[in-house]
C-alpha positions as CSV (number, residue, x, y, z in Angstrom):
1,M,-77.4,19.8,-39.7
2,K,-74.4,18.2,-37.8
3,N,-74.3,16.3,-34.6
4,S,-74.1,18.6,-31.5
5,N,-72.0,15.7,-29.8
6,T,-70.2,15.4,-32.8
7,N,-69.2,19.3,-32.2
8,K,-68.5,19.0,-28.3
9,S,-66.2,15.8,-29.1
10,Q,-64.2,17.8,-31.3
11,K,-63.9,20.6,-28.7
12,R,-62.9,18.6,-26.5
13,F,-60.5,16.6,-28.7
14,T,-59.1,19.8,-29.5
15,S,-58.9,21.3,-26.1
16,W,-56.8,17.9,-25.0
17,A,-54.6,18.0,-27.7
18,A,-53.6,21.5,-26.5
19,V,-53.5,20.5,-23.5
20,L,-51.2,17.6,-24.7
21,A,-49.0,19.5,-26.8
22,L,-48.3,21.9,-23.8
23,A,-47.3,19.0,-21.5
24,A,-44.9,17.5,-24.4
25,S,-43.6,20.7,-24.3
26,L,-43.1,21.2,-20.6
27,V,-41.5,17.3,-21.1
28,I,-38.9,18.5,-23.1
29,M,-38.0,21.8,-21.7
30,G,-37.7,19.6,-18.5
31,L,-35.3,17.0,-20.2
32,L,-33.3,20.0,-21.6
33,T,-33.0,21.4,-17.8
34,A,-32.1,18.5,-16.6
35,C,-29.1,18.1,-19.2
36,P,-27.1,20.0,-16.9
37,N,-24.9,21.6,-19.8
38,A,-25.4,21.8,-23.3
39,A,-21.6,21.9,-23.6
40,G,-21.1,18.8,-21.7
41,G,-24.0,16.7,-20.1
42,G,-24.0,14.4,-17.0
43,G,-23.5,16.1,-13.3
44,T,-26.3,18.0,-11.6
45,S,-27.9,21.1,-13.0
46,S,-27.5,24.6,-11.9
47,G,-30.6,25.7,-13.5
48,G,-34.4,25.2,-13.9
49,N,-36.1,24.0,-10.9
50,T,-33.9,21.0,-10.1
51,G,-31.7,23.1,-7.7
52,G,-28.2,22.8,-6.4
53,G,-26.4,25.4,-8.7
54,S,-26.5,28.7,-10.6
55,S,-26.5,30.8,-13.8
56,D,-23.4,33.0,-14.8
57,G,-25.5,35.9,-14.0
58,G,-24.5,37.0,-17.4
59,S,-24.6,35.0,-20.7
60,G,-27.3,33.0,-19.2
61,S,-25.0,29.7,-19.2
62,V,-25.5,27.7,-16.5
63,Y,-23.1,25.7,-14.6
64,V,-22.8,21.7,-13.9
65,Q,-22.1,21.2,-10.2
66,V,-19.4,18.9,-10.1
67,A,-17.7,17.6,-6.8
68,Y,-14.0,18.6,-6.8
69,S,-13.4,14.5,-5.9
70,E,-14.9,13.9,-9.3
71,L,-13.9,16.7,-11.4
72,E,-10.9,15.1,-12.9
73,T,-13.4,12.0,-14.1
74,Y,-15.9,14.5,-15.3
75,L,-13.5,16.5,-17.4
76,A,-12.2,13.4,-18.8
77,N,-15.6,11.5,-20.1
78,T,-18.1,13.8,-19.9
79,A,-16.9,17.4,-20.8
80,S,-17.5,18.9,-24.5
81,A,-14.3,19.1,-26.3
82,D,-15.8,21.5,-28.7
83,K,-17.7,24.1,-26.5
84,V,-17.4,25.7,-23.1
85,N,-18.1,23.9,-20.2
86,Y,-19.5,26.1,-17.3
87,I,-18.6,23.9,-14.1
88,E,-19.5,24.8,-10.7
89,V,-17.0,23.0,-8.4
90,T,-17.8,22.2,-5.0
91,G,-16.1,20.7,-1.9
92,V,-12.6,22.8,-2.4
93,S,-10.4,23.5,0.3
94,K,-7.7,26.0,0.4
95,D,-5.0,23.5,-0.1
96,D,-6.5,22.8,-3.4
97,L,-6.1,26.3,-4.4
98,A,-2.5,26.6,-3.0
99,Y,0.2,26.9,-5.5
100,K,3.9,25.0,-4.9
101,V,7.6,25.8,-5.3
102,V,9.2,22.9,-6.7
103,G,13.1,23.7,-6.8
104,T,13.0,26.9,-8.8
105,N,9.7,26.5,-10.4
106,T,6.4,27.3,-9.2
107,E,3.5,25.3,-10.2
108,A,-0.3,25.9,-9.9
109,G,-2.8,24.5,-7.5
110,E,-4.1,21.1,-7.7
111,L,-7.4,22.6,-8.7
112,S,-5.9,24.5,-11.9
113,K,-3.7,21.1,-12.6
114,K,-7.1,19.2,-13.1
115,I,-8.2,21.5,-15.5
116,L,-5.2,21.8,-17.5
117,A,-5.0,18.2,-17.9
118,A,-8.3,18.5,-19.7
119,V,-6.6,20.4,-22.4
120,P,-8.2,20.9,-25.2
121,K,-11.6,21.4,-23.7
122,K,-12.6,24.8,-22.5
123,V,-13.9,25.6,-18.8
124,A,-15.5,28.4,-17.4
125,L,-15.1,27.7,-13.5
126,K,-17.3,28.7,-10.6
127,L,-15.9,28.7,-7.4
128,P,-17.9,28.2,-3.7
129,G,-19.0,31.6,-2.3
130,E,-16.7,30.7,0.8
131,V,-13.4,28.7,1.2
132,A,-12.4,28.0,4.7
133,D,-9.6,30.2,5.6
134,L,-8.5,31.3,1.9
135,D,-6.9,34.6,2.1
136,D,-4.0,33.7,-0.8
137,M,-5.2,32.9,-4.3
138,S,-1.3,33.8,-5.7
139,W,-0.7,31.7,-8.9
140,C,-3.4,29.6,-8.1
141,F,-4.3,28.8,-11.7
142,Y,-1.0,30.1,-13.2
143,G,-0.5,28.6,-17.2
144,C,-4.0,27.1,-16.9
145,T,-4.3,27.8,-20.8
146,N,-7.9,26.6,-21.1
147,L,-9.5,28.5,-18.3
148,V,-11.8,30.8,-20.4
149,S,-13.6,32.5,-17.0
150,L,-13.6,32.1,-13.0
151,A,-16.7,33.4,-11.1
152,N,-16.8,33.7,-7.5
153,I,-13.8,34.5,-6.0
154,P,-14.5,34.3,-2.2
155,E,-14.4,37.3,0.1
156,G,-11.3,37.6,2.3
157,V,-8.7,36.6,-0.3
158,T,-5.9,39.3,-0.2
159,N,-3.2,38.2,-2.4
160,M,-3.7,37.5,-6.1
161,A,0.0,37.7,-7.4
162,G,0.4,35.7,-10.6
163,C,-3.3,34.2,-10.0
164,F,-3.9,33.9,-14.0
165,K,-0.4,34.4,-15.6
166,D,-0.4,33.0,-19.0
167,C,-4.1,31.6,-19.2
168,T,-3.6,32.8,-22.5
169,S,-7.7,31.4,-23.1
170,L,-8.9,33.9,-20.3
171,T,-11.4,36.5,-22.4
172,Q,-12.6,38.2,-19.0
173,G,-11.5,38.8,-15.6
174,P,-13.7,38.2,-12.9
175,V,-14.9,40.5,-10.0
176,I,-12.0,41.2,-7.7
177,P,-13.0,41.1,-4.1
178,T,-12.5,44.3,-2.0
179,S,-10.1,42.7,0.2
180,V,-7.6,42.0,-2.6
181,K,-4.2,44.1,-2.1
182,D,-1.5,42.4,-4.2
183,M,-2.0,42.0,-7.7
184,Q,1.3,41.4,-9.0
185,S,1.4,39.6,-12.6
186,C,-2.2,38.5,-12.0
187,F,-3.1,39.0,-15.8
188,Y,0.4,38.6,-17.0
189,G,0.5,36.7,-20.5
190,C,-3.4,36.5,-20.9
191,T,-3.2,37.5,-24.4
192,S,-7.2,37.2,-24.9
193,L,-8.1,39.1,-22.2
194,T,-10.5,42.0,-23.8
195,K,-12.3,42.8,-20.3
196,A,-10.2,43.9,-17.5
197,P,-11.8,43.5,-13.8
198,A,-12.6,46.7,-11.8
199,I,-9.6,47.4,-9.0
200,P,-10.7,47.5,-5.7
201,G,-9.3,50.6,-3.4
202,K,-7.3,48.6,-1.3
203,V,-4.6,47.1,-4.2
204,T,-1.1,48.7,-3.9
205,N,0.8,46.2,-5.9
206,M,0.0,46.0,-9.7
207,T,3.5,45.5,-10.9
208,Y,3.6,43.4,-14.1
209,C,-0.4,43.1,-13.6
210,F,-1.5,43.5,-17.4
211,R,2.1,42.8,-18.8
212,N,1.8,41.4,-22.7
213,C,-2.5,41.6,-22.2
214,T,-2.1,42.2,-26.2
215,S,-5.9,41.8,-26.8
216,L,-6.5,44.7,-24.0
217,T,-7.8,47.8,-25.3
218,Q,-9.2,49.9,-22.2
219,A,-7.7,49.4,-18.6
220,P,-9.4,49.4,-15.7
221,D,-9.3,52.6,-13.5
222,I,-6.1,52.4,-11.2
223,P,-7.4,53.3,-8.0
224,S,-5.1,55.9,-5.7
225,S,-3.9,53.1,-3.4
226,V,-1.7,52.0,-5.9
227,I,2.2,52.7,-5.3
228,G,3.9,49.9,-7.5
229,M,2.9,49.6,-11.2
230,K,6.4,48.5,-13.1
231,N,5.9,47.2,-16.2
232,C,2.2,47.1,-15.8
233,F,1.1,47.7,-19.1
234,Y,4.3,46.5,-20.7
235,G,3.4,44.9,-24.1
236,C,-0.2,45.6,-24.1
237,T,-0.2,46.7,-27.7
238,A,-3.7,47.3,-28.3
239,L,-4.1,49.2,-25.1
240,K,-5.5,52.9,-26.0
241,G,-6.6,54.3,-22.5
242,V,-6.3,54.1,-18.8
243,K,-7.2,56.6,-15.9
244,L,-4.6,56.7,-12.9
245,L,-6.1,58.0,-10.0
246,C,-2.5,57.0,-8.0
247,N,0.3,59.3,-8.0
248,Y,3.3,58.9,-10.2
249,N,5.9,56.9,-7.7
250,G,9.4,57.8,-8.7
251,T,10.9,55.6,-5.9
252,G,13.2,52.9,-6.9
253,N,11.8,51.1,-10.0
254,R,7.9,51.2,-9.0
255,F,7.0,52.8,-12.2
256,K,9.8,51.4,-14.6
257,G,8.3,50.4,-18.0
258,V,4.4,51.0,-17.3
259,F,3.6,51.7,-20.9
260,K,6.6,49.9,-22.6
261,N,5.7,49.0,-26.1
262,C,2.0,50.7,-25.8
263,T,2.3,51.4,-29.2
264,A,-1.8,52.1,-29.4
265,L,-1.8,54.7,-26.7
266,E,-4.0,57.4,-28.0
267,E,-3.0,61.4,-27.2
268,G,-4.7,62.2,-24.0
269,G,-5.2,58.5,-23.7
270,V,-3.4,58.2,-19.9
271,K,-6.0,60.3,-17.6
272,V,-4.5,61.7,-14.3
273,P,-5.5,63.9,-11.6
274,A,-4.8,67.7,-12.3
275,A,-2.8,67.5,-9.0
276,F,-0.3,64.6,-10.9
277,Y,0.1,66.0,-13.9
278,N,3.6,67.5,-13.9
279,N,4.6,64.6,-11.5
280,Y,4.0,62.4,-14.5
281,T,4.9,64.7,-17.5
282,A,8.2,65.1,-16.4
283,D,10.8,64.1,-18.7
284,E,12.5,61.8,-16.2
285,A,9.3,60.0,-15.3
286,L,8.2,59.8,-19.1
287,D,11.6,57.9,-20.0
288,V,11.0,55.6,-16.8
289,M,7.4,54.9,-17.7
290,A,9.1,54.1,-21.5
291,V,5.7,56.4,-22.6
292,P,5.8,55.8,-26.5
293,G,7.0,59.0,-28.6
294,G,9.7,60.3,-30.5
295,T,9.9,63.4,-28.7
296,P,9.3,64.1,-24.8
297,A,6.6,66.2,-26.2
298,E,5.1,63.3,-28.0
299,Q,5.3,61.5,-25.1
300,A,3.4,64.0,-22.9
301,A,0.8,64.6,-25.3
302,K,-0.3,61.0,-24.1
303,F,-1.5,62.5,-20.9
304,A,-4.5,64.5,-19.8
305,T,-6.2,65.8,-16.5
306,I,-9.2,64.5,-15.2
307,G,-11.6,67.7,-14.2
308,G,-12.0,67.7,-10.7
309,E,-11.1,64.4,-9.4
310,L,-8.8,65.5,-7.0
311,P,-8.9,69.3,-6.3
312,I,-4.9,70.7,-5.6
313,E,-4.0,71.3,-2.1
314,Y,-1.4,74.1,-1.4
315,V,0.5,74.0,1.7
316,K,0.7,77.4,3.1
317,V,4.1,78.8,3.6
318,A,5.0,82.2,5.1
319,Y,7.7,83.7,2.8
320,A,10.5,84.4,5.6
321,E,10.1,80.4,6.1
322,L,10.1,79.0,2.5
323,D,13.7,78.3,2.4
324,A,13.5,76.4,5.7
325,Y,10.5,74.6,4.1
326,L,12.1,73.6,0.9
327,T,15.2,72.8,2.5
328,N,14.0,70.3,5.3
329,T,10.1,69.5,4.6
330,A,9.8,69.6,1.0
331,F,9.6,66.4,-1.3
332,A,12.3,66.0,-3.5
333,D,10.7,62.8,-5.9
334,K,7.2,64.8,-6.0
335,V,6.0,68.0,-7.0
336,N,5.7,70.6,-3.8
337,F,2.4,72.5,-4.1
338,I,3.1,75.9,-2.1
339,E,1.0,78.7,-1.3
340,V,3.4,81.5,-0.3
341,T,2.2,84.1,2.1
342,G,3.7,87.5,3.1
343,V,5.1,88.2,-0.2
344,S,6.3,91.8,-1.1
345,K,6.7,93.4,-4.6
346,E,10.3,94.0,-3.8
347,D,10.3,89.7,-3.2
348,L,9.4,89.5,-6.6
349,A,11.3,91.9,-8.4
350,G,13.8,90.5,-11.1
351,K,16.7,92.1,-13.1
352,V,17.2,92.8,-16.3
353,V,20.3,93.9,-17.8
354,G,20.5,94.3,-21.8
355,T,19.8,90.9,-22.2
356,N,20.8,89.5,-18.8
357,T,18.3,88.6,-15.9
358,E,18.6,88.0,-12.6
359,A,15.3,86.3,-10.9
360,G,13.8,88.1,-7.9
361,E,14.4,87.3,-3.9
362,L,11.5,84.4,-4.4
363,G,12.6,82.8,-7.4
364,K,16.1,83.0,-5.9
365,K,14.8,80.8,-2.9
366,I,13.2,78.4,-5.2
367,Q,16.5,78.3,-7.7
368,A,18.2,77.4,-4.6
369,H,16.6,74.0,-4.4
370,P,16.7,72.8,-8.0
371,A,16.1,69.0,-7.2
372,K,12.6,69.8,-6.1
373,K,9.9,70.6,-7.9
374,V,7.6,73.7,-7.1
375,A,3.7,74.5,-7.9
376,L,3.6,78.3,-6.7
377,K,0.7,80.2,-5.6
378,L,0.7,83.7,-5.1
379,P,-1.3,85.9,-2.8
380,G,-4.5,87.5,-4.5
381,E,-2.9,90.4,-4.1
382,V,0.6,92.1,-3.4
383,E,0.7,96.0,-2.8
384,G,2.2,98.2,-5.1
385,L,2.9,95.0,-7.9
386,K,2.9,96.2,-11.3
387,S,6.1,94.7,-12.8
388,M,7.0,90.6,-12.8
389,S,9.9,91.4,-15.0
390,A,12.4,88.4,-14.5
391,S,10.6,87.2,-11.3
392,F,11.5,83.5,-11.9
393,S,14.2,83.7,-14.5
394,G,15.9,80.7,-14.5
395,C,13.8,78.8,-12.3
396,T,14.4,75.3,-13.7
397,N,12.4,73.7,-11.0
398,L,9.2,75.9,-11.1
399,V,6.5,73.6,-12.7
400,S,3.3,76.1,-12.7
401,L,2.1,79.3,-11.0
402,A,-0.9,80.3,-9.7
403,N,-2.5,83.6,-8.8
404,I,-0.4,86.6,-10.7
405,P,-2.2,89.6,-9.1
406,S,-4.6,91.6,-11.3
407,S,-2.5,94.9,-10.8
408,V,0.6,93.5,-12.8
409,E,1.7,95.0,-16.2
410,N,5.0,93.9,-17.1
411,M,6.0,90.2,-17.5
412,L,9.0,90.7,-19.6
413,Y,11.0,87.6,-19.1
414,C,8.9,86.7,-16.2
415,F,9.3,82.8,-16.5
416,D,12.3,82.8,-18.8
417,N,14.1,79.9,-19.3
418,C,11.7,78.1,-16.6
419,T,12.3,74.4,-18.1
420,S,10.1,72.5,-15.9
421,L,7.1,75.1,-16.4
422,T,4.6,72.9,-18.2
423,Q,1.1,74.6,-17.5
424,A,1.1,78.8,-18.1
425,P,-0.7,80.7,-15.5
426,V,-3.5,82.7,-16.3
427,I,-2.5,86.1,-17.4
428,P,-4.5,89.3,-15.9
429,E,-6.4,91.4,-18.1
430,S,-3.8,94.3,-17.0
431,V,-0.7,93.0,-18.7
432,T,0.6,95.1,-21.9
433,D,3.9,94.0,-22.0
434,M,4.9,90.2,-22.6
435,R,8.5,90.4,-24.3
436,Y,10.4,87.1,-23.8
437,C,7.5,85.9,-21.0
438,F,7.9,82.3,-21.6
439,A,11.1,82.3,-23.8
440,G,13.2,79.1,-23.5
441,C,10.0,77.3,-21.2
442,T,10.7,73.9,-23.5
443,R,8.1,72.2,-21.3
444,L,5.2,74.6,-22.1
445,T,2.5,72.6,-24.5
446,E,-0.2,75.1,-24.1
447,A,0.0,79.1,-24.5
448,P,-2.1,81.2,-22.1
449,A,-4.9,83.4,-23.4
450,I,-3.3,86.3,-24.1
451,P,-5.0,89.5,-22.5
452,A,-6.4,92.5,-25.1
453,K,-4.2,95.2,-23.7
454,V,-0.8,93.4,-25.0
455,T,1.2,95.5,-27.1
456,N,4.6,93.7,-27.4
457,M,5.1,89.9,-27.5
458,A,8.4,90.0,-28.9
459,G,10.3,86.6,-28.1
460,C,7.0,85.8,-25.9
461,F,7.2,81.8,-26.8
462,A,11.0,81.8,-28.4
463,G,12.5,78.3,-27.8
464,C,9.4,76.8,-26.6
465,T,9.9,73.5,-28.3
466,R,6.9,71.6,-27.2
467,L,4.5,74.5,-28.0
468,T,2.0,72.8,-30.7
469,Q,-0.7,75.6,-30.8
470,A,-0.4,79.3,-30.4
471,P,-2.7,81.8,-28.8
472,V,-5.3,84.2,-30.5
473,I,-3.1,87.4,-30.9
474,P,-4.6,90.6,-29.7
475,A,-5.8,93.5,-31.7
476,K,-3.1,95.9,-30.1
477,V,0.0,94.0,-30.7
478,T,2.7,95.9,-32.8
479,N,5.7,93.9,-32.1
480,M,6.1,89.9,-33.0
481,A,10.0,89.8,-33.4
482,Y,10.9,86.5,-32.2
483,C,7.9,85.5,-30.9
484,F,7.6,81.6,-31.9
485,Y,11.3,81.3,-32.9
486,G,12.3,77.9,-32.2
487,C,8.8,76.4,-31.6
488,T,9.7,73.3,-33.6
489,S,6.3,71.5,-32.7
490,L,4.0,74.8,-33.7
491,T,2.1,73.2,-36.8
492,K,-0.3,76.2,-37.2
493,A,0.6,79.9,-37.0
494,P,-2.1,82.4,-35.6
495,A,-3.8,84.8,-37.4
496,I,-1.4,88.1,-37.7
497,P,-3.7,91.2,-36.6
498,A,-3.5,94.6,-38.2
499,S,-1.5,96.2,-35.9
500,V,1.5,94.5,-36.4
501,T,4.6,95.6,-37.9
502,N,7.4,93.8,-36.8
503,M,7.6,90.5,-37.9
504,G,11.5,89.8,-37.7
505,N,12.5,85.9,-36.7
506,C,8.7,85.5,-36.0
507,F,8.9,81.9,-37.0
508,D,12.0,81.7,-37.4
509,G,13.3,77.6,-37.0
510,C,9.4,76.6,-36.9
511,T,10.6,73.4,-38.3
512,S,6.8,71.9,-37.9
513,L,5.3,74.9,-39.5
514,T,3.2,73.7,-42.9
515,K,1.5,77.2,-44.1
516,A,2.6,80.9,-43.5
517,P,-0.4,83.1,-41.9
518,D,-1.5,86.6,-43.8
519,I,1.2,89.5,-43.3
520,P,-0.5,92.4,-42.2
521,A,-0.1,95.6,-44.4
522,K,1.8,97.7,-41.7
523,V,4.5,95.1,-41.6
524,T,8.2,96.2,-43.0
525,N,10.3,93.8,-41.4
526,M,10.3,90.4,-42.3
527,Y,14.1,89.7,-41.5
528,Y,14.8,85.9,-40.6
529,C,10.7,85.7,-40.5
530,F,10.3,82.2,-41.7
531,S,13.9,81.1,-42.0
532,G,14.5,77.6,-41.3
533,C,11.1,76.9,-41.5
534,T,11.6,73.4,-43.2
535,S,8.4,72.1,-43.8
536,L,7.0,75.3,-45.2
537,T,4.9,74.5,-48.5
538,E,2.6,77.6,-48.5
539,A,4.5,81.2,-48.4
540,P,2.4,84.1,-47.4
541,V,1.7,86.8,-49.7
542,I,3.8,90.2,-49.0
543,L,2.4,93.2,-49.2
544,A,3.9,96.5,-50.3
545,S,4.6,97.6,-47.2
546,A,7.8,95.4,-46.9
547,T,11.3,96.9,-47.2
548,Y,13.4,94.5,-45.0
549,M,13.8,90.7,-46.2
550,A,17.2,89.7,-45.3
551,Y,17.3,85.7,-44.4
552,C,13.3,85.9,-44.7
553,F,12.9,82.4,-46.1
554,N,16.6,80.7,-45.5
555,G,16.4,76.9,-45.4
556,C,13.0,77.0,-46.2
557,T,13.8,73.4,-47.8
558,S,10.1,72.3,-48.8
559,L,9.2,75.6,-50.6
560,T,8.9,75.3,-54.4
561,E,7.0,78.4,-55.3
562,A,8.2,81.7,-53.2
563,P,5.6,84.6,-52.9
564,D,6.0,88.1,-55.4
565,I,8.3,90.1,-54.0
566,P,7.2,94.2,-53.8
567,S,8.7,96.9,-55.1
568,G,9.5,98.5,-51.9
569,V,12.0,95.9,-50.8
570,T,15.6,97.1,-50.7
571,S,17.2,94.2,-48.6
572,M,17.2,90.4,-49.8
573,R,20.3,89.3,-48.4
574,Y,20.3,85.2,-48.2
575,C,16.6,85.6,-48.5
576,F,16.0,82.5,-50.1
577,A,19.3,80.8,-49.6
578,G,19.1,76.8,-49.2
579,C,15.7,76.7,-50.5
580,T,16.8,73.8,-52.3
581,A,13.1,72.7,-53.8
582,L,12.5,76.6,-54.9
583,K,11.5,77.1,-58.4
584,R,10.1,80.3,-59.5
585,V,9.9,83.5,-57.8
586,K,9.1,87.3,-59.2
587,L,10.6,90.0,-58.0
588,H,8.7,93.6,-58.5
589,C,11.8,95.3,-56.9
590,N,14.5,96.7,-58.3
591,Y,18.5,94.9,-57.7
592,N,20.0,96.9,-55.1
593,P,24.1,96.7,-55.3
594,A,24.3,98.8,-51.9
595,D,26.1,97.7,-48.8
596,I,23.6,97.7,-45.8
597,G,25.7,97.2,-42.5
598,S,29.0,94.9,-43.8
599,E,27.3,93.0,-46.7
600,K,25.4,93.8,-49.8
601,A,21.8,94.2,-49.5
602,F,21.1,91.2,-52.0
603,K,24.4,88.9,-51.0
604,G,23.5,84.9,-51.1
605,L,19.9,85.8,-52.4
606,F,19.6,82.5,-54.5
607,K,22.7,80.4,-52.4
608,N,22.1,76.9,-53.0
609,C,18.6,77.1,-54.8
610,T,19.3,74.3,-57.0
611,A,16.0,73.5,-58.3
612,L,15.5,77.0,-59.8
613,E,13.9,76.4,-63.4
614,A,15.1,78.2,-66.5
615,G,13.4,81.5,-66.5
616,G,12.1,81.1,-63.1
617,I,13.3,84.5,-61.5
618,K,11.0,87.0,-63.2
619,V,12.0,90.4,-62.9
620,K,10.8,93.7,-64.8
621,N,12.3,93.9,-68.1
622,A,14.1,97.6,-66.9
623,Q,15.7,95.4,-64.4
624,L,17.0,92.6,-66.3
625,A,20.4,93.9,-67.3
626,A,21.2,95.0,-63.5
627,Y,20.2,91.2,-62.3
628,T,22.2,89.7,-64.8
629,A,25.3,91.8,-64.5
630,P,28.2,89.4,-63.9
631,A,29.0,90.8,-60.4
632,A,25.2,90.8,-59.6
633,L,25.1,87.2,-60.4
634,D,28.1,86.3,-58.3
635,D,26.7,88.6,-55.3
636,M,23.1,86.9,-55.3
637,A,25.0,83.1,-55.4
638,V,22.9,82.3,-58.6
639,P,23.3,78.7,-59.6
640,G,24.9,77.6,-62.7
641,D,27.9,76.3,-63.7
642,D,28.7,79.5,-65.6
643,E,27.7,83.0,-66.6
644,A,25.2,81.7,-69.3
645,A,23.7,79.0,-67.1
646,K,23.1,82.0,-64.3
647,K,21.5,84.3,-66.9
648,A,18.9,81.7,-68.1
649,K,17.2,81.6,-64.7
650,F,16.1,85.0,-65.2
651,S,13.1,86.1,-67.4
652,T,11.1,89.2,-67.7
653,F,7.3,90.0,-67.3
């Protein structure tokens, strides 16, 4: 039997051992806490229970309190050479932070010079919560290459111009006081900056603010107060996006080079309020800001609108006073949002005589002030209005139109050559005729929804060189001649409804189109349909209804294999001319030696088709002689050095 006293002693020993172990742990923790900075040592701790300082509030690092008068000595003798030194400097005056101008050179403040003298030792600095009479921190830490962060910028500071310029080790911007107004060149050359601070709502000047911040991927929101952004993000090669709540300012050079060399900007990466979108995406503005992109369409694609940030506010102007308003009141450097009142159907009546158009009287009033951009809003109803034919034809300064009355049926040439129109209006369900409605709207990037009653879309988007996506074509449309003529940015064709009969010139000059849509069974006219589609690699199946295919694939330089040509085709003049990559084609149709108009029906059919293979042109056995007759070979411009070489291009099926 064990001695009970021994057991009690063992228990007491175990208890005391635990107490002693805990005490030892606390002593060690106390010693560690008393060590003011794992990076440096010495000084007075800001953490633990010793008082006199603070944590950085983020990473948990502890700042060492160092008097300003002792800072130089501390950095020289105590601070770590291989770790970041978290230092809370005390006893700082505004004079210690003030920059100096020596000759033509700007020198940082004395505090910054003390830190810079300790290179390569890295410093994360914390300022006092208050510095008497301090309102200016411009150029304060200019060129302080070993400063990695700053905490506690005193409230009351208004000027931070150049404050951290060329602080190449700064990785995170400090919290900027709400009092700050000037941030010109504030973070210029901070090549390690990955996280920018929020910009206060009083800031007006951000010229050069983040220039050459090559590690910055996402910029802070730019407040509506900002009026100067010259070269703000110049050279931010990693920048993907930014939200601009301010309006574009075309005065002087205030927005010059904002995005120069921002090569990583994403499509839609620059978000702006809808009310300012047209200002930012005007050709001149895109060039002034040096937005990256090879074409205006590519540049404009970098912008997107912010939903619901700033509702558009239209100024109500009576129709009778519109001319005076545009002359005396309207802005010359911003879009004028005007809600016109008292408009009659006569004021909107344009004229179309053949291919000549003339805008209505309202359109003419806008045209009379070409330098002033107008976003127009019509009344919800205009008595008796059914036609808006040519209403705004040639209004090169019209950027948008809202509120097309629901009674409108005819929009023939309505916005013809409105070269500043960037956003199409909502088209009323009553509309049936949209011929040449947006023809020549070179800045239109997105098509509107087409109402179900529309039957005629001939030339609707002709010359819309920035249009990248086609709308859904309604089931009642029959005429699509010239519909997307010259839409050089269109990459994908829409599905063509079964109702369509005419596709002459439909995709003529669509140089970005790679694949043709299926052709409906009722289509008979394919004159110039895909002419000049230099990127087209997949041709459509041509159905038996087709009869007229003159120039259909003319200049399709990427097409290697043509579709089978149905037996009903009677005209193929220059159909494959210039198809320099074309190797093969099967012709079910008979050779037609007749004249159509002033030229032969099959004239120049294979002109410059230099890649045609031997036997690549397949024809019916009964037609071989007709196709290979000397006159026919010359008529069709079949490639080959002599008659035999030309005949060798044919075979039968």
